[in-house]
FINUMI-694515 format. One line per 4 residues: for each residue x, y, z of N, C-alpha, C. Coordinates in nm, 4 decimals. Example, Ala and Ser with C-alpha at 12.3 -4.5 7.8 and 13.67 -1.06 7.14 Angstrom:
BEGIN
1.3190/-0.5690/0.7800/1.2300/-0.4500/0.7800/1.3200/-0.3300/0.7800 | 1.2850/-0.2250/0.7080/1.3670/-0.1060/0.7140/1.2900/0.0030/0.7870 $
END
This chain:
BEGIN
5.3201/-1.4266/0.3379/5.3430/-1.5896/0.2918/5.2135/-1.5854/0.2755 | 5.1325/-1.6590/0.2360/5.0058/-1.7179/0.1896/4.9959/-1.8363/0.2472 | 4.8824/-1.7948/0.3505/4.8380/-1.9269/0.4866/4.7647/-2.0347/0.4604 | 4.7623/-2.1413/0.3831/4.6294/-2.3030/0.3521/4.6036/-2.2907/0.4412 $
4.4715/-2.2687/0.4659/4.4242/-2.3392/0.5608/4.3575/-2.4360/0.6471 | 4.3215/-2.5325/0.7039/4.2578/-2.6772/0.7856/4.1439/-2.6504/0.7670 | 4.0559/-2.7924/0.7854/3.9478/-2.8431/0.7126/3.8938/-2.7463/0.8864 | 3.9247/-2.7495/0.9883/3.9066/-2.7140/1.1214/3.9131/-2.5332/1.1154 $
3.9643/-2.4967/1.0799/3.9830/-2.3418/1.0368/3.8592/-2.3032/0.9708 | 3.8638/-2.3689/0.8612/3.7199/-2.3357/0.7637/3.6022/-2.3565/0.7883 | 3.5896/-2.4378/0.8616/3.4113/-2.4106/1.0295/3.4002/-2.2660/1.0376 | 3.5651/-2.2656/1.1453/3.5466/-2.1146/1.1509/3.5408/-2.0192/1.0870 $
3.6071/-2.0130/1.0033/3.6150/-1.9300/0.8835/3.3957/-1.9378/0.8678 | 3.3649/-1.9553/0.7710/3.1780/-2.0596/0.7861/3.0740/-2.0300/0.8943 | 3.1445/-2.0300/0.9898/3.1302/-2.0102/1.1061/3.0945/-1.8630/1.1439 | 3.1983/-1.7626/1.0927/3.2344/-1.6009/1.1817/3.1943/-1.5691/1.0107 $
3.1828/-1.6488/0.8713/3.0726/-1.5840/0.7649/2.9456/-1.5521/0.7777 | 2.8985/-1.6648/0.8905/2.7010/-1.7117/0.9341/2.6943/-1.5659/0.9067 | 2.7181/-1.4993/1.0583/2.7168/-1.4162/1.1735/2.7442/-1.2909/1.0310 | 2.8483/-1.2822/0.9401/2.8941/-1.1952/0.8624/2.7888/-1.1314/0.7728 $
2.7225/-1.2635/0.7014/2.5981/-1.2398/0.5661/2.4174/-1.1984/0.6887 | 2.4442/-1.2445/0.8328/2.3055/-1.2338/0.8893/2.2549/-1.1432/0.9764 | 2.4122/-1.0067/0.9451/2.4530/-0.9248/0.9432/2.3855/-0.8194/0.8860 | 2.5012/-0.8213/0.7112/2.4393/-0.7758/0.6095/2.3112/-0.7769/0.5523 $
2.2456/-0.9338/0.5976/2.1124/-0.9281/0.5369/1.9836/-0.8073/0.6414 | 2.0500/-0.8020/0.8256/1.9814/-0.7590/0.8435/1.9300/-0.6448/0.8837 | 2.0687/-0.5608/0.8246/2.0922/-0.4307/0.7807/1.9948/-0.3463/0.6699 | 2.0588/-0.4525/0.5511/2.0397/-0.4232/0.4052/1.8465/-0.4506/0.4506 $
1.7490/-0.5264/0.4774/1.6153/-0.5179/0.4902/1.5581/-0.3562/0.5798 | 1.6591/-0.3694/0.6626/1.6368/-0.2491/0.7346/1.6167/-0.0962/0.6642 | 1.6988/-0.1061/0.5897/1.7282/-0.0235/0.4884/1.6088/0.0651/0.3529 | 1.5436/0.1474/0.4616/1.4369/0.1942/0.4170/1.4161/0.4177/0.3807 $
1.3674/0.3477/0.3244/1.3572/0.5870/0.2937/1.2862/0.6280/0.4342 | 1.3993/0.6627/0.5023/1.3346/0.7729/0.6461/1.4352/0.6651/0.7613 | 1.5136/0.5829/0.7390/1.6083/0.5101/0.8191/1.7369/0.6243/0.8433 | 1.7748/0.6387/0.9408/1.9032/0.7091/1.0044/2.0107/0.5624/0.9574 $
2.1139/0.6294/0.9247/2.1844/0.5484/0.9198/2.2952/0.5213/1.0412 | 2.2785/0.5692/1.1677/2.3222/0.4978/1.2972/2.2300/0.4154/1.3448 | 2.1284/0.4544/1.2942/2.0123/0.2864/1.2994/2.0999/0.2305/1.2758 | 2.1430/0.2425/1.1303/2.1563/0.0447/1.1267/2.2716/0.0777/1.1432 $
2.3771/0.1008/1.1763/2.5037/-0.0112/1.2609/2.4727/0.0037/1.4017 | 2.3697/0.0537/1.4565/2.3474/0.0055/1.5908/2.2367/-0.1598/1.5584 | 2.1888/-0.1764/1.4731/2.0851/-0.3299/1.4083/2.2664/-0.3846/1.3946 | 2.3614/-0.4145/1.2920/2.4844/-0.4757/1.2670/2.4925/-0.5136/1.4268 $
2.5580/-0.3417/1.5246/2.5857/-0.4365/1.6810/2.5179/-0.5494/1.7303 | 2.3880/-0.5003/1.7019/2.2582/-0.5990/1.8045/2.2876/-0.7500/1.7303 | 2.3194/-0.7930/1.5757/2.3164/-0.8887/1.5162/2.4228/-0.9872/1.5674 | 2.5523/-0.8796/1.5275/2.6101/-0.9322/1.6115/2.7191/-0.9934/1.7328 $
2.6537/-0.9031/1.8252/2.6539/-0.9223/1.9531/2.5620/-1.0873/1.9589 | 2.4535/-1.0938/1.9050/2.4212/-1.2437/1.9330/2.4388/-1.3220/1.8897 | 2.4734/-1.2753/1.7273/2.6319/-1.3959/1.7393/2.7213/-1.4641/1.8112 | 2.7109/-1.3212/1.9064/2.9567/-1.3940/2.0016/3.0148/-1.3083/1.8603 $
2.9887/-1.2076/1.7736/3.1051/-1.2059/1.7344/3.0882/-1.0215/1.7235 | 3.2707/-1.0261/1.7063/3.3654/-0.8748/1.7220/3.3149/-0.8258/1.5965 | 3.2680/-0.7484/1.6087/3.3494/-0.6185/1.4557/3.4608/-0.5609/1.4564 | 3.5105/-0.5939/1.3741/3.6313/-0.5670/1.3260/3.6984/-0.4302/1.2713 $
3.5658/-0.3568/1.1834/3.5587/-0.2316/1.0976/3.5735/-0.1411/1.2905 | 3.5122/-0.1343/1.3894/3.4740/-0.0632/1.5261/3.6051/-0.0544/1.5512 | 3.6813/0.0232/1.5695/3.8161/0.1374/1.6547/3.9004/0.0797/1.5123 | 3.9085/0.0343/1.4607/4.0887/0.0316/1.3824/4.0323/0.1618/1.3640 $
4.1630/0.1408/1.3042/4.3034/0.2858/1.3170/4.4117/0.2202/1.2418 | 4.4116/0.2863/1.0898/4.5230/0.2518/1.0332/4.6073/0.3964/1.0332 | 4.7773/0.3876/0.9951/4.8465/0.5439/1.0396/4.7795/0.6352/0.9623 | 4.7054/0.6074/0.8608/4.6985/0.8173/0.8042/4.5403/0.7984/0.8615 $
4.4909/0.7534/0.9108/4.3275/0.7843/1.0144/4.3279/0.8378/1.1341 | 4.3136/0.9796/1.1341/4.3375/1.0489/1.2511/4.2835/0.9688/1.4344 | 4.1447/0.9353/1.3964/4.0811/0.8926/1.5337/4.0366/0.6977/1.5096 | 4.0084/0.6283/1.5575/3.9740/0.4752/1.5472/3.8190/0.5132/1.4797 $
3.7906/0.4239/1.3323/3.6662/0.4058/1.2777/3.5363/0.3610/1.4223 | 3.4114/0.4817/1.4333/3.3257/0.4856/1.4751/3.2263/0.3628/1.5021 | 3.2062/0.3277/1.3806/3.1628/0.2179/1.3268/3.1510/0.1151/1.3467 | 2.9564/0.0158/1.3602/3.0622/-0.1201/1.3472/3.0443/-0.1766/1.1922 $
2.9635/-0.0678/1.1309/2.9734/-0.1208/0.9687/3.0685/-0.0302/0.9187 | 3.0295/0.0151/0.7717/3.0621/0.0526/0.6677/2.8981/0.0907/0.6324 | 2.8873/0.2492/0.6350/2.7528/0.2886/0.5407/2.7666/0.3505/0.4164 | 2.8096/0.3150/0.2884/2.8227/0.4118/0.2321/2.7177/0.4610/0.0966 $
2.7061/0.5715/0.0753/2.5881/0.6848/0.0704/2.6301/0.7215/-0.1188 | 2.5721/0.6695/-0.1884/2.5985/0.7875/-0.3285/2.7914/0.7621/-0.3891 | 2.7949/0.8718/-0.3397/2.9477/0.8739/-0.4368/3.0262/0.8305/-0.2902 | 3.0446/0.7894/-0.1863/3.0901/0.7410/-0.0600/3.1568/0.5556/-0.1388 $
3.2392/0.5276/-0.1368/3.2817/0.4250/-0.1668/3.3375/0.3672/-0.0959 | 3.4005/0.3722/0.0314/3.3989/0.3157/0.1973/3.4298/0.4013/0.3304 | 3.4064/0.3454/0.3696/3.4290/0.3572/0.4968/3.3230/0.4642/0.5264 | 3.2112/0.5043/0.5206/3.0567/0.5668/0.5933/3.0751/0.5657/0.7482 $
3.0184/0.6384/0.7679/3.0537/0.6241/0.8782/2.9321/0.6242/0.9617 | 2.8662/0.5988/1.0624/2.7055/0.6417/1.1554/2.6965/0.7797/1.1791 | 2.5559/0.8145/1.1252/2.5477/0.9927/1.1346/2.3852/0.9320/1.0907 | 2.3609/1.0148/1.1318/2.2286/1.0992/1.2096/2.1206/1.1727/1.0578 $
2.2073/1.1220/0.9181/2.1420/1.0856/0.7797/2.0663/1.0334/0.6935 | 1.9360/1.0471/0.6796/1.8120/0.9911/0.6532/1.8559/0.9573/0.5497 | 1.8262/0.7607/0.4882/1.8263/0.7503/0.3933/1.6487/0.8349/0.2621 | 1.7615/0.8189/0.1811/1.6084/0.9334/0.0189/1.5868/0.7983/-0.0469 $
1.4813/0.8366/-0.0586/1.4491/0.7653/-0.2040/1.5841/0.8141/-0.3123 | 1.5940/0.6723/-0.3610/1.7054/0.6532/-0.5305/1.8241/0.6515/-0.4436 | 1.8546/0.6548/-0.3398/2.0260/0.6744/-0.2573/2.0641/0.5026/-0.3367 | 2.2386/0.5316/-0.3331/2.3225/0.4052/-0.3619/2.3891/0.3173/-0.2205 $
2.3383/0.3135/-0.1950/2.4065/0.2072/-0.0619/2.4967/0.1189/-0.0421 | 2.6102/0.1437/0.0106/2.7094/0.0278/0.0138/2.7442/0.0122/0.1414 | 2.7149/-0.1282/0.1838/2.7069/-0.1912/0.4167/2.8416/-0.2887/0.3379 | 2.9511/-0.2645/0.4302/3.0484/-0.3453/0.4331/3.0592/-0.4123/0.5893 $
3.0697/-0.5246/0.5822/3.0846/-0.6152/0.7694/3.1978/-0.7148/0.7919 | 3.2932/-0.6705/0.9203/3.3941/-0.7716/0.9232/3.3473/-0.7848/1.0470 | 3.4066/-0.9612/1.0773/3.3746/-0.9491/1.2232/3.4639/-1.0730/1.2269 | 3.4983/-1.1490/1.3338/3.6128/-1.2395/1.4611/3.4874/-1.2959/1.5450 $
3.5538/-1.4387/1.4898/3.4120/-1.5512/1.5858/3.5381/-1.6608/1.6485 | 3.5419/-1.6554/1.7755/3.6087/-1.7805/1.8095/3.7994/-1.7832/1.7378 | 3.8363/-1.6988/1.6970/3.9445/-1.6831/1.6627/3.9685/-1.6804/1.5064 | 3.8589/-1.6892/1.4537/3.8637/-1.6505/1.3032/3.7743/-1.5253/1.2130 $
3.8386/-1.4496/1.1315/3.7849/-1.3792/0.9629/3.7136/-1.3612/0.9499 | 3.6259/-1.3437/0.8887/3.5375/-1.2895/0.7744/3.5167/-1.1961/0.7513 | 3.4434/-1.0896/0.5920/3.3851/-1.0000/0.5848/3.3189/-0.9913/0.4299 | 3.2691/-0.9528/0.4415/3.1169/-0.9302/0.2711/3.1133/-0.7533/0.3274 $
3.0804/-0.7389/0.1594/2.9568/-0.6159/0.1615/2.8686/-0.6511/0.0002 | 2.7541/-0.5885/0.0429/2.7152/-0.5253/-0.0486/2.6684/-0.3831/-0.1075 | 2.5872/-0.4027/-0.1836/2.5587/-0.2547/-0.2808/2.4003/-0.2732/-0.3190 | 2.2982/-0.1866/-0.2515/2.1910/-0.2045/-0.2549/2.1183/-0.0341/-0.2833 $
2.0152/-0.0751/-0.3655/1.9710/0.1055/-0.4257/1.8366/0.1119/-0.2929 | 1.7414/0.2615/-0.2911/1.6585/0.3005/-0.1688/1.5894/0.3127/-0.2299 | 1.3968/0.2661/-0.2417/1.3263/0.2506/-0.2933/1.3039/0.2560/-0.3743 | 1.2822/0.3930/-0.4999/1.2573/0.3301/-0.6628/1.4739/0.3876/-0.7070 $
1.5124/0.2888/-0.7885/1.6443/0.3398/-0.8330/1.6201/0.3662/-1.0289 | 1.7580/0.4665/-0.9874/1.7398/0.4955/-1.2018/1.7593/0.3907/-1.2866 | 1.7529/0.4006/-1.3958/1.8382/0.3274/-1.4740/2.0178/0.2752/-1.4897 | 2.0569/0.3521/-1.5078/2.2121/0.3985/-1.4070/2.2138/0.3245/-1.3355 $
2.1382/0.3669/-1.1481/2.1670/0.3105/-1.0578/2.1590/0.1248/-1.0111 | 2.1069/0.0892/-1.0780/2.0284/-0.0768/-1.1007/2.1219/-0.0934/-1.2075 | 2.1935/-0.0155/-1.3238/2.2862/-0.0717/-1.3841/2.4143/-0.1361/-1.2992 | 2.5095/-0.0376/-1.2212/2.5857/-0.0078/-1.1304/2.5574/-0.1485/-1.0311 $
2.4649/-0.1920/-0.9871/2.4112/-0.2712/-0.8938/2.4979/-0.4071/-0.9480 | 2.3901/-0.4291/-1.0724/2.3947/-0.5540/-1.1660/2.5498/-0.6014/-1.1588 | 2.5507/-0.4561/-1.1880/2.7078/-0.5191/-1.2827/2.8064/-0.5569/-1.1670 | 2.7917/-0.4826/-1.0589/2.9001/-0.4987/-0.9551/2.9365/-0.6309/-0.8854 $
2.7429/-0.6833/-0.8953/2.6978/-0.8563/-0.8286/2.8370/-0.8851/-0.9745 | 2.7686/-0.9159/-1.1076/2.8284/-0.9714/-1.1464/2.9360/-0.9685/-1.1628 | 3.0335/-0.9031/-1.1461/3.1788/-0.8349/-1.1792/3.2370/-0.9745/-0.9697 | 3.1231/-0.9557/-0.8835/3.2178/-1.0289/-0.8185/3.1629/-1.2362/-0.8183 $
3.0720/-1.2591/-0.8691/3.0016/-1.3474/-0.8935/3.1233/-1.3939/-1.0388 | 3.2050/-1.3578/-1.1211/3.2880/-1.4171/-1.1830/3.4144/-1.4238/-1.1219 | 3.4574/-1.3589/-1.0867/3.5874/-1.3204/-0.9879/3.5540/-1.4374/-0.9137 | 3.4850/-1.4936/-0.8429/3.4180/-1.5761/-0.7414/3.4351/-1.7105/-0.8606 $
3.3379/-1.7387/-0.9518/3.3874/-1.8570/-1.0512/3.5720/-1.8891/-1.0817 | 3.6035/-1.8133/-1.0900/3.7697/-1.7930/-1.1240/3.8030/-1.8553/-1.0205 | 3.8025/-1.8349/-0.8741/3.8741/-1.8745/-0.7485/3.8813/-1.9945/-0.7576 | 3.9855/-2.0977/-0.8362/3.9590/-2.2451/-0.8531/4.0787/-2.2938/-0.8631 $
4.1250/-2.3869/-0.8093/4.2686/-2.4041/-0.7745/4.3091/-2.4495/-0.9381 | 4.3948/-2.4534/-0.9905/4.5373/-2.4712/-1.0837/4.4691/-2.3365/-1.1431 | 4.4040/-2.1824/-1.1000/4.3948/-2.1129/-1.1758/4.5146/-1.9433/-1.1217 | 4.4840/-1.8119/-1.1477/4.6148/-1.7770/-1.0825/4.5199/-1.6232/-1.0352 $
4.5761/-1.5717/-0.9399/4.5137/-1.4699/-0.8940/4.4799/-1.3447/-0.9576 | 4.5825/-1.3463/-1.0805/4.5079/-1.2176/-1.1549/4.3745/-1.3106/-1.2354 | 4.3450/-1.4108/-1.2977/4.2086/-1.4248/-1.3539/4.1207/-1.3739/-1.2765 | 4.1195/-1.3399/-1.1422/3.9943/-1.3147/-1.0158/3.9684/-1.0967/-1.0709 $
4.1221/-1.0830/-1.1516/4.0822/-0.9267/-1.1397/4.0983/-0.9248/-1.2836 | 4.1482/-0.9951/-1.3684/4.0892/-0.9990/-1.4473/3.8807/-1.0408/-1.5084 | 3.8662/-1.1067/-1.4760/3.7108/-1.1433/-1.4103/3.6783/-1.0239/-1.3564 | 3.7204/-0.9340/-1.2822/3.6487/-0.8245/-1.2093/3.6726/-0.6939/-1.3450 $
3.7973/-0.6797/-1.3913/3.8520/-0.5671/-1.4963/3.7223/-0.5870/-1.6033 | 3.7242/-0.7002/-1.6417/3.6199/-0.6955/-1.7751/3.4753/-0.6701/-1.7129 | 3.4002/-0.7103/-1.6680/3.2889/-0.6555/-1.6603/3.2987/-0.4900/-1.6644 | 3.4011/-0.4535/-1.5450/3.3926/-0.3470/-1.5034/3.4754/-0.2133/-1.5940 $
3.5188/-0.2549/-1.6614/3.6118/-0.1689/-1.7979/3.4939/-0.1516/-1.9077 | 3.3947/-0.2748/-1.9771/3.3321/-0.2883/-2.0888/3.2103/-0.2091/-2.0425 | 3.1600/-0.1880/-1.9609/3.0626/-0.1070/-1.8700/3.0995/0.0040/-1.8426 | 3.2871/0.0389/-1.8840/3.2531/0.2441/-1.8560/3.3023/0.2554/-1.7272 $
3.2921/0.1777/-1.5669/3.2833/0.1946/-1.5163/3.4707/0.2285/-1.4885 | 3.5266/0.3159/-1.3329/3.6204/0.3024/-1.2987/3.6478/0.1871/-1.1840 | 3.7473/0.1753/-1.1993/3.7724/0.0488/-1.0400/3.9669/0.1531/-1.0137 | 3.9074/0.1504/-0.8647/4.0215/0.2196/-0.8397/4.2011/0.1342/-0.7986 $
4.2619/0.1602/-0.7946/4.4153/0.1079/-0.8227/4.4449/-0.0063/-0.6351 | 4.3968/0.1544/-0.6184/4.4938/0.1435/-0.4540/4.3383/0.0064/-0.4053 | 4.2615/0.0363/-0.4117/4.1809/-0.0967/-0.3266/4.1397/-0.1983/-0.4493 | 4.1690/-0.2752/-0.2967/4.1790/-0.4373/-0.3422/4.1397/-0.5569/-0.1963 $
4.0512/-0.6662/-0.2901/4.0977/-0.7260/-0.1581/4.1907/-0.8134/-0.1709 | 4.1977/-0.9183/-0.0199/4.2773/-1.0006/0.0320/4.2464/-1.1247/0.0328 | 4.3714/-1.1718/0.1373/4.3711/-1.2907/0.2077/4.3403/-1.2628/0.3178 | 4.2385/-1.3632/0.3987/4.1949/-1.3508/0.5892/4.1805/-1.4786/0.5847 $
4.2008/-1.4578/0.7758/4.1679/-1.6336/0.8458/4.1692/-1.5647/0.9616 | 4.2633/-1.5722/1.0468/4.3017/-1.5399/1.1916/4.2875/-1.3893/1.1642 | 4.3763/-1.3858/1.1064/4.3652/-1.2032/1.0557/4.2723/-1.1407/0.9645 | 4.2544/-1.0173/0.9844/4.1360/-0.9603/0.8884/4.1539/-0.9714/0.7385 $
4.2810/-0.8706/0.7128/4.3589/-0.9092/0.6411/4.4949/-0.9546/0.6541 | 4.5426/-1.0646/0.5991/4.6629/-1.1123/0.5238/4.7113/-1.1677/0.3749 | 4.7849/-1.2200/0.3472/4.8352/-1.2080/0.1727/4.7531/-1.3600/0.1619 | 4.7267/-1.3045/0.0311/4.7510/-1.2348/-0.0882/4.7323/-1.0704/-0.1042 $
4.7905/-0.9833/-0.1576/4.5774/-0.8616/-0.2110/4.6007/-0.9279/-0.3125 | 4.4519/-0.8986/-0.3569/4.3402/-0.9515/-0.4604/4.3115/-0.8479/-0.5788 | 4.3773/-0.8066/-0.6750/4.3257/-0.6926/-0.7043/4.2070/-0.6034/-0.8015 | 4.1872/-0.5360/-0.7970/4.0670/-0.5609/-0.8719/4.0641/-0.5363/-1.0369 $
4.1716/-0.5453/-1.0788/4.2442/-0.5430/-1.1989/4.2996/-0.6354/-1.2958 | 4.3181/-0.7045/-1.3631/4.4837/-0.7895/-1.3517/4.4770/-0.8467/-1.5007 | 4.5545/-0.9426/-1.5162/4.6191/-0.9870/-1.5964/4.5936/-1.1547/-1.6056 | 4.5149/-1.1990/-1.7108/4.4716/-1.3935/-1.6472/4.5789/-1.4487/-1.6750 $
4.6013/-1.5969/-1.6123/4.6879/-1.7203/-1.6048/4.8147/-1.5494/-1.5573 | 4.8142/-1.4736/-1.4850/4.9544/-1.4205/-1.3681/4.9028/-1.4390/-1.2939 | 5.0360/-1.3808/-1.1843/5.0151/-1.4075/-1.0011/5.0135/-1.5292/-0.9854 | 5.0001/-1.5419/-0.8182/5.0143/-1.6784/-0.7424/4.9070/-1.7818/-0.8044 $
4.9641/-1.8951/-0.7903/4.8586/-1.9846/-0.8441/4.7588/-2.0268/-0.7288 | 4.6526/-2.0150/-0.7516/4.4721/-2.0740/-0.5973/4.5212/-2.1824/-0.6521 | 4.5638/-2.2198/-0.4899/4.5266/-2.3491/-0.4345/4.4199/-2.3859/-0.2992 | 4.3958/-2.4877/-0.3118/4.3254/-2.5755/-0.1957/4.3041/-2.5312/-0.0691 $
4.2339/-2.4723/0.0135/4.2748/-2.3726/0.1148/4.3162/-2.2373/0.1252 | 4.3340/-2.1887/0.0013/4.3265/-2.0668/0.0103/4.1958/-2.0228/0.0449 | 4.1779/-1.8370/0.1468/4.0505/-1.7889/0.1698/4.1184/-1.6641/0.1534 | 3.9859/-1.6158/0.0580/4.0770/-1.4852/0.0249/3.9166/-1.4008/0.0680 $
3.9004/-1.1996/0.0959/3.7946/-1.1370/0.1090/3.8238/-1.1127/-0.0722 | 3.7330/-1.1113/-0.1542/3.7283/-1.0271/-0.3279/3.6130/-0.9543/-0.2579 | 3.6592/-0.8290/-0.3357/3.5700/-0.7631/-0.2828/3.6411/-0.6061/-0.4194 | 3.5026/-0.6107/-0.5558/3.5036/-0.5319/-0.6367/3.4557/-0.4027/-0.5989 $
3.4137/-0.3002/-0.6594/3.4547/-0.1362/-0.6632/3.5002/-0.0811/-0.7749 | 3.3301/-0.0304/-0.8162/3.2984/0.0111/-0.9648/3.2419/0.1234/-0.9132 | 3.2936/0.2325/-1.0114/3.3039/0.3816/-1.0178/3.2330/0.4256/-1.1207 | 3.0473/0.4628/-1.1255/2.9793/0.4966/-1.2651/3.0397/0.5983/-1.3458 $
3.1422/0.6971/-1.2866/3.1662/0.8097/-1.3489/3.2928/0.7509/-1.5139 | 3.3048/0.6102/-1.4590/3.4498/0.6105/-1.5427/3.6511/0.6737/-1.4655 | 3.5680/0.6663/-1.3732/3.7164/0.8130/-1.3571/3.7925/0.7014/-1.2824 | 3.8940/0.6407/-1.2213/3.9776/0.5981/-1.1307/3.9785/0.6566/-0.9977 $
3.9436/0.7403/-0.9833/3.9898/0.8607/-0.9125/3.9646/0.8743/-0.8169 | 4.0319/0.9044/-0.6768/3.9364/0.8469/-0.5591/3.9631/0.9881/-0.4350 | 3.9029/1.0423/-0.3936/3.8825/1.1496/-0.2662/3.8899/1.1056/-0.1376 | 3.9638/1.1523/-0.0311/4.0030/1.1860/0.1131/3.9045/1.2959/0.2175 $
3.7766/1.2993/0.2636/3.7273/1.3593/0.3395/3.8041/1.4278/0.4885 | 3.8154/1.5146/0.4810/3.8797/1.5702/0.6486/3.8806/1.4900/0.7240 | 3.7752/1.3867/0.7786/3.7691/1.3351/0.8884/3.9103/1.2141/0.8669 | 3.9324/1.1861/0.7462/4.0266/1.1331/0.7230/4.0132/0.9763/0.7187 $
3.8606/0.9280/0.7219/3.7775/0.8224/0.6544/3.6830/0.8179/0.4996 | 3.6827/0.9329/0.5178/3.5239/0.8576/0.4598/3.6114/0.8698/0.2846 | 3.5598/0.7421/0.2389/3.6272/0.7749/0.0713/3.5229/0.8349/-0.0082 | 3.5620/0.9270/-0.0915/3.4403/0.9722/-0.1750/3.5352/0.9129/-0.3768 $
3.4485/0.8834/-0.4665/3.4384/0.9089/-0.5839/3.4863/1.1149/-0.6495 | 3.6042/1.0720/-0.7379/3.6767/1.2066/-0.7284/3.5607/1.2530/-0.8109 | 3.4729/1.2615/-0.8722/3.4404/1.2943/-0.9330/3.2845/1.3246/-0.9024 | 3.2263/1.2580/-0.8003/3.1554/1.2697/-0.7035/3.0151/1.1993/-0.7972 $
3.0478/1.1165/-0.8962/2.9768/0.9959/-0.9541/2.9621/0.8911/-0.8212 | 2.8510/0.8006/-0.8646/2.8412/0.6979/-0.7650/2.9013/0.5475/-0.7744 | 2.9399/0.5080/-0.6447/2.9864/0.3886/-0.6267/2.9545/0.2723/-0.5735 | 2.9989/0.1409/-0.6226/2.9251/0.0126/-0.5899/3.0484/-0.0450/-0.5325 $
3.0057/-0.1267/-0.4011/3.1642/-0.2093/-0.3466/3.0824/-0.2991/-0.2939 | 3.0670/-0.4437/-0.3215/3.0585/-0.5576/-0.2927/3.1676/-0.6537/-0.2659 | 3.1253/-0.7687/-0.1869/3.2592/-0.8621/-0.2001/3.1992/-1.0028/-0.0639 | 3.3148/-1.0863/-0.0687/3.2681/-1.2242/-0.0805/3.3478/-1.3018/0.0505 $
3.3701/-1.3763/0.0724/3.4760/-1.4371/0.1497/3.4822/-1.5507/0.1217 | 3.5802/-1.5985/0.0174/3.5594/-1.7191/-0.0326/3.6523/-1.8533/-0.0129 | 3.6344/-1.9900/-0.0044/3.7411/-2.0710/0.0212/3.7516/-2.0893/-0.1048 | 3.8753/-2.1410/-0.1403/3.9039/-2.1851/-0.2810/3.9377/-2.3794/-0.2174 $
3.8472/-2.4405/-0.2776/3.8575/-2.5798/-0.2291/3.9306/-2.7162/-0.3416 | 3.9253/-2.7859/-0.3368/3.9036/-2.9050/-0.4332/3.7511/-2.9262/-0.5015 | 3.7037/-2.8922/-0.4758/3.5469/-2.8572/-0.5750/3.5370/-2.7711/-0.6000 | 3.5825/-2.6543/-0.6165/3.5725/-2.5533/-0.6527/3.5653/-2.3800/-0.5080 $
3.5072/-2.3161/-0.6145/3.5421/-2.1700/-0.4566/3.3866/-2.2159/-0.4180 | 3.4279/-2.1743/-0.2874/3.2874/-2.1777/-0.1711/3.2420/-2.0670/-0.0951 | 3.1817/-2.0099/-0.1247/3.1532/-1.8347/-0.0666/3.0958/-1.8870/0.0923 | 3.2186/-1.8269/0.1835/3.1330/-1.8259/0.3273/3.1108/-1.7141/0.3711 $
3.0124/-1.6485/0.3311/3.0010/-1.5381/0.3686/2.8098/-1.5083/0.2861 | 2.7584/-1.5993/0.2007/2.6476/-1.5403/0.1489/2.5614/-1.5689/0.2223 | 2.4191/-1.5159/0.2132/2.2742/-1.5535/0.3564/2.2556/-1.6830/0.3087 $
END
C-alpha cells in the first residue's frame, strides 16, 4: 500500500533530507586525489552524528548478503555500481565516484546519491555524470500530481537509452518515509502514462543508474555486496528523496 504523508511527516522528512544532503556535500568536497575511501566514510559518520541522524546503510543485511554492510555510506568507484564498502583505497586522478547515503532522523528516513569525478575527467566520464544528473532532473520534473509512476522511468529511459547507456532492471527507486523502503517501486525505465497515479503526499526515492558500456548486466563480488558492471565499464548512480505536492515536486535532499 502506498502511504500518503501528512504535513508533519513531510516536515520530518525535510529534516532527514537536510542531514543526508549535508553529509553528501561534505564527503564530495573531501573526495580529492589521494583521499582514502575509509576516510570519506568516517567523515560521513561524523556529519550524521552531529545532525543526530542514524545511518541506515550501516549494519544493513539483506538475505543475499553474508554479513552486515560495514559502511555509513556507499562509496562506489569506477565500475562499482553500488554498495562500495570502506577500504584503504586512495582515490586516483580520473576516478568516477558514486556516493550514496541513507539516514533516519526522529523517525523519518531520507536517502540520496551523487556521482562525481576525482581530479581531471575524461570527456566520456564527464558526459556520464552530466547525463545521470539530467536523467534525475527529468524524473523529478515528472513527479507531479496527475502523472503516472511510469512517467518517471520514461524520463530516465529517454536520457539513458538515447545516449547508449545501460539501465539495469534490478535496480530501482522506491517509496520512503518511516521506513527506508516502502511501496511503490520506482523503475528506472518505464512507459509514459502507465503505472500508479502520482498523488500529493507521496514521497519517492528516485535513483537513476546509468552504465557507460551500454549493457544492462551486473555482477556481484564474492563479498556479497559490491555490485559491478558486467562489462567493466564505469557507472553513475544519483538520487534524491522527492515529495509530490499540489505545487509540484519538492526535492528534500537538495543541498
